C-alpha positions as a LaTeX table, in Angstrom:
\begin{tabular}{lrrr}
\hline
Residue & $x$ (\AA) & $y$ (\AA) & $z$ (\AA) \\
\hline
Met1 & 99.77 & 8.35 & $-10.30$ \\
Arg2 & 99.93 & 5.25 & $-12.40$ \\
Asn3 & 99.18 & 5.28 & $-16.10$ \\
Leu4 & 95.58 & 5.62 & $-16.98$ \\
Thr5 & 93.76 & 2.48 & $-18.02$ \\
Phe6 & 90.40 & 2.64 & $-19.83$ \\
Ile7 & 88.12 & $-0.40$ & $-20.15$ \\
Leu8 & 85.20 & 0.25 & $-22.49$ \\
Ile9 & 82.20 & $-2.01$ & $-22.47$ \\
Leu10 & 81.35 & $-1.77$ & $-26.11$ \\
Ala11 & 80.00 & $-4.01$ & $-28.86$ \\
Thr12 & 82.80 & $-5.18$ & $-31.17$ \\
Ser13 & 83.08 & $-6.97$ & $-34.33$ \\
Leu14 & 84.58 & $-9.97$ & $-32.53$ \\
Leu15 & 80.99 & $-11.11$ & $-31.51$ \\
Ala16 & 79.47 & $-13.52$ & $-33.86$ \\
Val17 & 75.98 & $-11.99$ & $-33.34$ \\
Thr18 & 74.71 & $-8.58$ & $-32.24$ \\
Pro19 & 73.06 & $-8.01$ & $-28.78$ \\
Ala20 & 69.74 & $-7.57$ & $-30.49$ \\
Gln21 & 69.99 & $-11.14$ & $-31.88$ \\
Arg22 & 71.06 & $-12.82$ & $-28.74$ \\
Gly23 & 70.52 & $-12.22$ & $-24.96$ \\
Thr24 & 71.73 & $-13.74$ & $-21.79$ \\
Arg25 & 70.63 & $-17.12$ & $-20.45$ \\
Leu26 & 68.10 & $-16.92$ & $-17.65$ \\
Lys27 & 70.50 & $-19.34$ & $-15.83$ \\
Asp28 & 73.09 & $-16.66$ & $-15.58$ \\
Leu29 & 70.57 & $-13.87$ & $-14.45$ \\
Val30 & 68.67 & $-15.49$ & $-11.64$ \\
Thr31 & 68.82 & $-17.85$ & $-8.71$ \\
Val32 & 65.95 & $-19.97$ & $-7.57$ \\
Glu33 & 64.55 & $-19.12$ & $-4.18$ \\
Gly34 & 65.30 & $-21.92$ & $-1.68$ \\
Val35 & 68.05 & $-23.40$ & $-3.90$ \\
Arg36 & 71.20 & $-22.00$ & $-2.24$ \\
Asp37 & 74.43 & $-22.88$ & $-0.47$ \\
Asn38 & 74.59 & $-23.37$ & 3.25 \\
Gln39 & 77.44 & $-22.47$ & 5.48 \\
Leu40 & 78.82 & $-24.93$ & 7.94 \\
Ile41 & 81.16 & $-24.47$ & 10.91 \\
Gly42 & 83.02 & $-26.68$ & 13.36 \\
Tyr43 & 85.85 & $-26.98$ & 15.80 \\
Gly44 & 88.61 & $-29.57$ & 15.52 \\
Ile45 & 92.17 & $-30.61$ & 16.44 \\
Val46 & 95.01 & $-30.85$ & 13.91 \\
Val47 & 97.81 & $-33.31$ & 15.14 \\
Gly48 & 101.13 & $-34.32$ & 13.82 \\
Leu49 & 102.78 & $-30.93$ & 13.63 \\
Asn50 & 106.50 & $-30.65$ & 13.91 \\
Gly51 & 106.74 & $-28.46$ & 17.05 \\
Thr52 & 104.66 & $-25.60$ & 15.36 \\
Gly53 & 101.49 & $-26.24$ & 17.31 \\
Asp54 & 99.83 & $-24.29$ & 20.15 \\
Lys55 & 101.85 & $-23.36$ & 23.23 \\
Arg56 & 100.96 & $-23.83$ & 26.87 \\
Thr57 & 99.28 & $-20.44$ & 26.92 \\
Thr58 & 96.55 & $-21.72$ & 24.65 \\
Ile59 & 94.50 & $-23.38$ & 27.50 \\
Phe60 & 91.63 & $-24.68$ & 25.31 \\
Ser61 & 93.91 & $-26.80$ & 23.22 \\
Thr62 & 94.90 & $-28.96$ & 26.14 \\
Gln63 & 91.40 & $-29.18$ & 27.34 \\
Ser64 & 90.14 & $-30.26$ & 23.94 \\
Leu65 & 92.84 & $-33.02$ & 23.78 \\
Ala66 & 91.98 & $-34.15$ & 27.35 \\
Asn67 & 88.28 & $-34.46$ & 26.44 \\
Met68 & 89.04 & $-36.47$ & 23.33 \\
Leu69 & 91.34 & $-38.79$ & 25.20 \\
Ala70 & 88.72 & $-39.21$ & 27.89 \\
Arg71 & 86.24 & $-40.39$ & 25.40 \\
Met72 & 88.72 & $-43.01$ & 24.32 \\
Gly73 & 89.15 & $-44.23$ & 27.84 \\
Val74 & 92.50 & $-42.40$ & 28.55 \\
Ala75 & 92.46 & $-40.07$ & 31.59 \\
Val76 & 95.18 & $-37.45$ & 31.46 \\
Ala77 & 95.05 & $-34.11$ & 33.29 \\
Pro78 & 95.19 & $-31.08$ & 30.89 \\
Thr79 & 98.10 & $-29.59$ & 33.00 \\
Ala80 & 100.20 & $-32.68$ & 32.26 \\
Met81 & 100.18 & $-32.21$ & 28.59 \\
Arg82 & 102.48 & $-30.50$ & 26.01 \\
Val83 & 100.53 & $-29.64$ & 22.86 \\
Gln84 & 103.37 & $-28.32$ & 20.65 \\
Asn85 & 102.55 & $-30.85$ & 18.00 \\
Met86 & 98.77 & $-30.14$ & 17.84 \\
Ala87 & 96.65 & $-27.04$ & 17.20 \\
Ser88 & 93.06 & $-26.10$ & 17.68 \\
Val89 & 91.37 & $-25.04$ & 14.44 \\
Met90 & 88.05 & $-23.60$ & 13.32 \\
Leu91 & 86.52 & $-25.47$ & 10.38 \\
Thr92 & 84.32 & $-23.88$ & 7.65 \\
Ala93 & 82.72 & $-25.49$ & 4.74 \\
Thr94 & 79.97 & $-24.80$ & 2.12 \\
Leu95 & 77.20 & $-27.33$ & 1.70 \\
Pro96 & 75.89 & $-27.11$ & $-1.80$ \\
Pro97 & 72.10 & $-27.36$ & $-2.52$ \\
Phe98 & 70.71 & $-30.94$ & $-2.81$ \\
Ala99 & 73.98 & $-32.38$ & $-1.43$ \\
Gln100 & 73.37 & $-36.16$ & $-0.92$ \\
Pro101 & 74.58 & $-38.19$ & 2.08 \\
Gly102 & 77.82 & $-39.74$ & 1.16 \\
Ser103 & 79.11 & $-36.95$ & $-1.09$ \\
Thr104 & 82.22 & $-35.00$ & $-0.13$ \\
Ile105 & 82.91 & $-31.28$ & 0.26 \\
Asp106 & 86.03 & $-29.29$ & 0.84 \\
Val107 & 86.97 & $-27.97$ & 4.26 \\
Thr108 & 89.05 & $-24.96$ & 5.39 \\
Ala109 & 90.90 & $-25.15$ & 8.69 \\
Ala110 & 92.28 & $-21.99$ & 10.40 \\
Ala111 & 94.33 & $-21.82$ & 13.57 \\
Val112 & 92.60 & $-20.20$ & 16.55 \\
Gly113 & 95.49 & $-20.44$ & 19.00 \\
Asp114 & 99.10 & $-19.41$ & 18.70 \\
Ala115 & 100.22 & $-22.28$ & 16.38 \\
Ser116 & 102.70 & $-20.96$ & 13.76 \\
Asn117 & 102.22 & $-23.57$ & 11.07 \\
Leu118 & 99.79 & $-26.24$ & 10.11 \\
Gln119 & 101.94 & $-27.86$ & 7.47 \\
Gly120 & 101.89 & $-31.58$ & 7.60 \\
Gly121 & 99.01 & $-31.76$ & 10.04 \\
Leu122 & 96.20 & $-34.25$ & 10.22 \\
Leu123 & 92.63 & $-33.13$ & 11.10 \\
Val124 & 91.08 & $-35.51$ & 13.67 \\
Met125 & 87.38 & $-36.33$ & 13.10 \\
Ala126 & 85.23 & $-33.27$ & 13.71 \\
Ser127 & 81.52 & $-32.43$ & 13.06 \\
Leu128 & 80.37 & $-29.55$ & 10.87 \\
Arg129 & 77.12 & $-27.87$ & 11.99 \\
Gly130 & 74.67 & $-25.56$ & 10.16 \\
Ala131 & 72.95 & $-22.43$ & 11.56 \\
Asn132 & 70.23 & $-24.64$ & 13.03 \\
Gly133 & 72.91 & $-26.49$ & 15.16 \\
Glu134 & 72.36 & $-29.81$ & 13.26 \\
Val135 & 75.41 & $-31.82$ & 12.13 \\
Tyr136 & 75.51 & $-31.99$ & 8.33 \\
Ala137 & 78.98 & $-33.31$ & 7.63 \\
Val138 & 81.96 & $-34.93$ & 9.33 \\
Ala139 & 85.53 & $-33.83$ & 8.53 \\
Gln140 & 88.79 & $-35.64$ & 8.73 \\
Gly141 & 92.03 & $-35.81$ & 6.72 \\
Pro142 & 95.45 & $-34.13$ & 5.94 \\
Val143 & 95.74 & $-30.41$ & 5.85 \\
Val144 & 97.19 & $-28.76$ & 2.78 \\
Thr145 & 98.49 & $-25.28$ & 3.63 \\
Gly146 & 100.07 & $-24.14$ & 0.30 \\
Gly147 & 102.69 & $-22.33$ & 2.28 \\
Phe148 & 105.62 & $-22.99$ & 4.53 \\
Val149 & 107.84 & $-21.45$ & 7.20 \\
Ser150 & 111.62 & $-22.14$ & 7.23 \\
Gly151 & 114.46 & $-21.19$ & 9.45 \\
Arg152 & 114.61 & $-20.68$ & 13.22 \\
Gly153 & 115.10 & $-18.05$ & 15.83 \\
Gly154 & 114.99 & $-14.53$ & 14.35 \\
Asn155 & 116.04 & $-15.75$ & 10.83 \\
Thr156 & 112.92 & $-17.17$ & 9.24 \\
Gln157 & 111.19 & $-17.08$ & 5.87 \\
Ser158 & 107.37 & $-17.38$ & 5.45 \\
Val159 & 105.65 & $-18.16$ & 2.16 \\
Asn160 & 101.84 & $-17.52$ & 1.81 \\
His161 & 99.81 & $-18.11$ & 4.95 \\
Pro162 & 100.74 & $-21.37$ & 6.71 \\
Thr163 & 98.16 & $-21.02$ & 9.58 \\
Val164 & 95.22 & $-21.65$ & 7.20 \\
Gly165 & 94.86 & $-24.90$ & 5.24 \\
Arg166 & 92.44 & $-26.71$ & 3.18 \\
Ile167 & 91.31 & $-30.41$ & 3.11 \\
Pro168 & 90.07 & $-31.21$ & $-0.42$ \\
Gly169 & 87.10 & $-33.58$ & $-0.13$ \\
Gly170 & 87.79 & $-33.82$ & 3.59 \\
Ala171 & 84.11 & $-33.85$ & 4.84 \\
Thr172 & 81.49 & $-36.39$ & 4.18 \\
Val173 & 78.01 & $-35.26$ & 4.02 \\
Glu174 & 75.80 & $-37.09$ & 6.56 \\
Arg175 & 72.47 & $-35.27$ & 6.22 \\
Leu176 & 70.44 & $-33.86$ & 3.28 \\
Ala177 & 71.05 & $-30.23$ & 2.60 \\
Pro178 & 68.12 & $-27.99$ & 3.77 \\
Ser179 & 67.28 & $-26.87$ & 0.32 \\
Val180 & 63.65 & $-26.38$ & $-0.81$ \\
Ala181 & 62.92 & $-28.06$ & $-4.13$ \\
Pro182 & 60.68 & $-26.03$ & $-6.54$ \\
Thr183 & 57.16 & $-27.43$ & $-6.81$ \\
Gly184 & 54.01 & $-25.62$ & $-7.84$ \\
Glu185 & 55.48 & $-22.11$ & $-7.91$ \\
Ile186 & 58.98 & $-21.19$ & $-8.78$ \\
Arg187 & 60.33 & $-17.90$ & $-7.56$ \\
Leu188 & 63.24 & $-16.51$ & $-9.65$ \\
Gln189 & 65.45 & $-13.96$ & $-7.90$ \\
Leu190 & 67.42 & $-11.52$ & $-10.13$ \\
Arg191 & 71.06 & $-11.17$ & $-9.18$ \\
Asn192 & 70.91 & $-7.52$ & $-10.22$ \\
Ser193 & 67.47 & $-5.95$ & $-9.45$ \\
Asp194 & 66.03 & $-4.19$ & $-12.55$ \\
Phe195 & 62.37 & $-3.72$ & $-13.44$ \\
Thr196 & 63.02 & $-3.77$ & $-17.19$ \\
Thr197 & 64.93 & $-7.07$ & $-17.04$ \\
Ser198 & 62.38 & $-8.56$ & $-14.80$ \\
Ser199 & 59.52 & $-7.77$ & $-17.07$ \\
Arg200 & 61.53 & $-9.07$ & $-20.16$ \\
Ala201 & 62.27 & $-12.27$ & $-18.34$ \\
Ala202 & 58.52 & $-12.84$ & $-17.60$ \\
Ala203 & 57.69 & $-12.04$ & $-21.28$ \\
Ala204 & 60.29 & $-14.45$ & $-22.47$ \\
Ile205 & 59.08 & $-17.22$ & $-20.19$ \\
Asn206 & 55.42 & $-16.73$ & $-21.29$ \\
Gln207 & 56.56 & $-16.82$ & $-24.91$ \\
Lys208 & 58.41 & $-20.08$ & $-24.41$ \\
Phe209 & 55.49 & $-21.69$ & $-22.61$ \\
Pro210 & 52.30 & $-20.14$ & $-24.07$ \\
Ser211 & 49.02 & $-20.74$ & $-22.23$ \\
Arg212 & 45.62 & $-19.12$ & $-21.76$ \\
Thr213 & 46.87 & $-17.60$ & $-18.50$ \\
Pro214 & 50.42 & $-16.33$ & $-18.40$ \\
Ile215 & 52.52 & $-18.56$ & $-16.13$ \\
Ala216 & 55.16 & $-15.90$ & $-15.33$ \\
Arg217 & 54.72 & $-12.56$ & $-13.67$ \\
Ala218 & 57.28 & $-9.91$ & $-12.63$ \\
Gln219 & 56.39 & $-9.26$ & $-9.05$ \\
Asn220 & 59.04 & $-6.56$ & $-8.75$ \\
Gly221 & 62.46 & $-5.60$ & $-10.00$ \\
Gly222 & 64.12 & $-8.54$ & $-8.26$ \\
Leu223 & 61.56 & $-11.36$ & $-8.35$ \\
Val224 & 59.73 & $-13.27$ & $-11.07$ \\
Arg225 & 57.11 & $-15.71$ & $-10.16$ \\
Val226 & 56.61 & $-18.70$ & $-12.44$ \\
Gly227 & 53.75 & $-21.23$ & $-12.13$ \\
Thr228 & 54.62 & $-24.76$ & $-13.21$ \\
Pro229 & 52.36 & $-25.79$ & $-16.13$ \\
Pro230 & 50.13 & $-28.83$ & $-15.55$ \\
Glu231 & 51.94 & $-30.99$ & $-18.08$ \\
Trp232 & 55.25 & $-30.40$ & $-16.16$ \\
Lys233 & 54.01 & $-31.05$ & $-12.70$ \\
Glu234 & 55.74 & $-34.47$ & $-12.59$ \\
Lys235 & 58.92 & $-33.17$ & $-14.31$ \\
Val236 & 59.86 & $-30.07$ & $-12.39$ \\
Ser237 & 63.56 & $-30.66$ & $-12.90$ \\
Glu238 & 63.12 & $-30.80$ & $-16.67$ \\
Phe239 & 60.98 & $-27.74$ & $-16.50$ \\
Met240 & 63.69 & $-25.92$ & $-14.63$ \\
Ala241 & 66.31 & $-26.96$ & $-17.22$ \\
Ser242 & 63.97 & $-25.49$ & $-19.92$ \\
Leu243 & 63.67 & $-22.22$ & $-18.02$ \\
Glu244 & 67.45 & $-21.92$ & $-17.75$ \\
Glu245 & 67.89 & $-22.06$ & $-21.44$ \\
Ile246 & 65.61 & $-19.02$ & $-22.16$ \\
Glu247 & 67.58 & $-15.99$ & $-23.36$ \\
Val248 & 66.68 & $-12.52$ & $-22.12$ \\
Lys249 & 67.88 & $-9.24$ & $-23.30$ \\
Val250 & 69.32 & $-7.60$ & $-20.19$ \\
Asp251 & 68.90 & $-3.87$ & $-19.50$ \\
Arg252 & 71.68 & $-2.34$ & $-17.50$ \\
Arg253 & 72.05 & 1.02 & $-15.83$ \\
Ala254 & 74.59 & 3.42 & $-17.29$ \\
Arg255 & 77.44 & 3.40 & $-14.86$ \\
Ile256 & 80.98 & 4.64 & $-14.62$ \\
Val257 & 83.37 & 2.94 & $-12.10$ \\
Val258 & 86.65 & 4.63 & $-11.26$ \\
Asn259 & 89.46 & 3.26 & $-9.20$ \\
Glu260 & 91.85 & 6.03 & $-8.27$ \\
Arg261 & 94.44 & 3.68 & $-6.66$ \\
Thr262 & 95.04 & 1.76 & $-9.94$ \\
Gly263 & 94.06 & 4.40 & $-12.42$ \\
Thr264 & 91.27 & 2.29 & $-13.92$ \\
Ile265 & 88.08 & 3.66 & $-15.31$ \\
Val266 & 85.32 & 1.45 & $-16.50$ \\
Ile267 & 82.67 & 3.22 & $-18.71$ \\
Gly268 & 79.58 & 1.46 & $-19.97$ \\
Lys269 & 78.48 & 1.87 & $-23.60$ \\
Asp270 & 75.21 & 3.49 & $-22.63$ \\
Val271 & 76.74 & 6.61 & $-21.09$ \\
Arg272 & 75.63 & 9.80 & $-22.62$ \\
Ile273 & 77.04 & 13.36 & $-22.20$ \\
Ala274 & 75.01 & 16.51 & $-22.41$ \\
Ala275 & 76.21 & 19.56 & $-24.25$ \\
Val276 & 79.07 & 20.86 & $-22.02$ \\
Ala277 & 82.36 & 22.68 & $-22.17$ \\
Ile278 & 85.17 & 21.54 & $-19.81$ \\
Leu279 & 87.86 & 23.89 & $-18.79$ \\
His280 & 90.60 & 22.12 & $-16.79$ \\
Gly281 & 93.86 & 23.51 & $-15.61$ \\
Gly282 & 96.28 & 23.05 & $-12.80$ \\
Leu283 & 98.28 & 25.33 & $-10.37$ \\
Ser284 & 101.17 & 23.64 & $-8.62$ \\
Val285 & 103.11 & 25.19 & $-5.79$ \\
Glu286 & 106.44 & 23.54 & $-4.71$ \\
Ile287 & 108.11 & 24.51 & $-1.48$ \\
Gln288 & 111.68 & 23.26 & $-0.97$ \\
Thr289 & 113.54 & 23.51 & 2.31 \\
Ser290 & 117.32 & 23.24 & 2.50 \\
Leu291 & 119.32 & 23.21 & 5.71 \\
Leu292 & 122.58 & 25.31 & 5.76 \\
Val293 & 125.09 & 25.14 & 8.46 \\
Ser294 & 126.45 & 28.49 & 9.78 \\
Gln295 & 129.97 & 27.81 & 11.20 \\
Pro296 & 131.58 & 30.50 & 13.38 \\
Asn297 & 135.20 & 31.59 & 12.88 \\
Ala298 & 138.01 & 29.81 & 14.75 \\
Leu299 & 138.59 & 30.91 & 18.40 \\
Ser300 & 135.36 & 32.91 & 18.32 \\
Ser301 & 132.62 & 32.74 & 20.87 \\
Gly302 & 130.01 & 31.96 & 18.38 \\
Thr303 & 128.10 & 28.65 & 17.99 \\
Thr304 & 127.23 & 26.49 & 15.06 \\
Glu305 & 123.71 & 27.09 & 13.86 \\
Val306 & 121.46 & 25.42 & 11.35 \\
Val307 & 119.73 & 27.92 & 9.08 \\
Pro308 & 116.76 & 26.64 & 6.97 \\
Gln309 & 116.48 & 28.18 & 3.59 \\
Gln310 & 113.06 & 27.87 & 1.72 \\
Thr311 & 112.52 & 28.16 & $-2.01$ \\
Val312 & 108.91 & 28.62 & $-3.21$ \\
Thr313 & 108.32 & 27.75 & $-6.93$ \\
Thr314 & 104.85 & 28.32 & $-8.61$ \\
Lys315 & 103.90 & 26.78 & $-11.85$ \\
Glu316 & 100.50 & 27.27 & $-13.50$ \\
Glu317 & 99.50 & 25.10 & $-16.53$ \\
Pro318 & 97.48 & 26.51 & $-19.33$ \\
Thr319 & 93.78 & 25.64 & $-19.20$ \\
Arg320 & 92.74 & 22.67 & $-21.35$ \\
Asn321 & 89.51 & 23.15 & $-23.22$ \\
Val322 & 87.12 & 20.30 & $-24.17$ \\
Val323 & 83.85 & 20.84 & $-25.93$ \\
Leu324 & 81.18 & 18.07 & $-26.21$ \\
Lys325 & 78.03 & 18.23 & $-28.25$ \\
Asp326 & 74.70 & 17.22 & $-26.98$ \\
Gly327 & 74.35 & 13.39 & $-26.95$ \\
Ala328 & 78.10 & 12.77 & $-27.12$ \\
Thr329 & 79.02 & 9.14 & $-26.80$ \\
Val330 & 81.50 & 7.52 & $-24.50$ \\
Glu331 & 84.03 & 7.11 & $-27.35$ \\
Glu332 & 83.95 & 10.93 & $-27.90$ \\
Leu333 & 84.43 & 11.45 & $-24.16$ \\
Val334 & 87.39 & 9.20 & $-24.00$ \\
Arg335 & 89.04 & 10.65 & $-27.04$ \\
Ala336 & 88.53 & 14.25 & $-25.86$ \\
Leu337 & 89.95 & 13.62 & $-22.43$ \\
Thr338 & 92.98 & 11.70 & $-23.67$ \\
Ala339 & 93.65 & 14.32 & $-26.36$ \\
Val340 & 94.30 & 16.94 & $-23.70$ \\
Gly341 & 96.66 & 14.59 & $-21.78$ \\
Ser342 & 94.50 & 14.12 & $-18.80$ \\
Thr343 & 95.73 & 11.79 & $-16.06$ \\
Ala344 & 93.60 & 9.40 & $-14.04$ \\
Arg345 & 93.24 & 11.90 & $-11.18$ \\
Asp346 & 92.27 & 14.58 & $-13.68$ \\
Ile347 & 89.62 & 12.43 & $-15.34$ \\
Ile348 & 88.11 & 11.37 & $-11.94$ \\
Ala349 & 87.79 & 15.06 & $-11.00$ \\
Ile350 & 86.21 & 15.83 & $-14.37$ \\
Leu351 & 83.66 & 12.99 & $-14.11$ \\
Gln352 & 82.70 & 14.09 & $-10.58$ \\
Ser353 & 82.24 & 17.61 & $-11.78$ \\
Leu354 & 80.20 & 16.49 & $-14.81$ \\
Arg355 & 77.91 & 14.52 & $-12.53$ \\
Ala356 & 77.51 & 17.38 & $-10.18$ \\
Ala357 & 76.63 & 19.64 & $-13.12$ \\
Gly358 & 73.99 & 17.26 & $-14.33$ \\
Ala359 & 75.72 & 16.76 & $-17.63$ \\
Leu360 & 76.52 & 13.03 & $-17.09$ \\
Asp361 & 73.60 & 10.65 & $-17.51$ \\
Ala362 & 75.18 & 7.79 & $-15.66$ \\
Glu363 & 75.83 & 6.58 & $-12.08$ \\
Leu364 & 79.40 & 7.33 & $-10.88$ \\
Glu365 & 80.94 & 4.88 & $-8.44$ \\
Val366 & 84.35 & 5.36 & $-6.92$ \\
Ile367 & 85.93 & 2.32 & $-5.42$ \\
\hline
\end{tabular}
């Protein structure tokens, strides 16, 4: 077990202001319904590889090359081709909201055949389609892998992942992104659903834009509906910018996250412990087996035998006692557990037991 690492989410004196004086920007808490990224996918051919492309067993690569040459007026049978300098790739890209025609986006190319390396390859013009089947961008350009393969035969050295590459700015947007611009009503979706935060966000918006009828209403824990004031009807973008600047005091659930693999425990500052006594001890049993060889005397009729010898050792550690008062803070919990020399595995077991006993007023998540 690795050394235990505690990460405490606590207010410190390094902050210029207290949490009560300043909240979190609404821009960092919500997303606007309809304003989102869109995933694009396509199929293409990477050429110019130095013998590291697809082999003859990848049939669709030769068919793709034959179809491309046919559109250019060159008729070649797929069976008459060798495609070791080209590779078939799947293309993926993310189309940001409100992307305008002519702007560029990054493209990721991944080999789908048996190509061993895309280093130095050039992607030939390929279309990128959305979920509706429409073409939104066209990609072309050199592939940057960020890795390489050197050597030949059975003596090779590979760095990173050379069968996946990236084309920075390699796709040109040809069609407007299918994003819905906010108009009369703006629907704000909280990234982390919480009724308290949702109601506080609505109250902060109504305080920033006072009117006879409140313009913001918390529909549920994950959605705030905001009506655009009449004076902002023609300036929706400016109104959105004003909304993003509003600060909201966020309410978070008390949560403890433990990672047994790395020995990391993240404990929120709002965790409270009920009055409880913790008794934790350990009994370890170690069994060792040693193999002894029994050799017969010279000129005897005996045979050599291997005789296993087992040694059982039992060690019981003294019980470690921790007493916490009602309403104990997370600092007291950490101090008490570290004082008795608990390991990461011990503390995870203790926290699970506290949760089962109902003495831990927090959500326990093990990752």
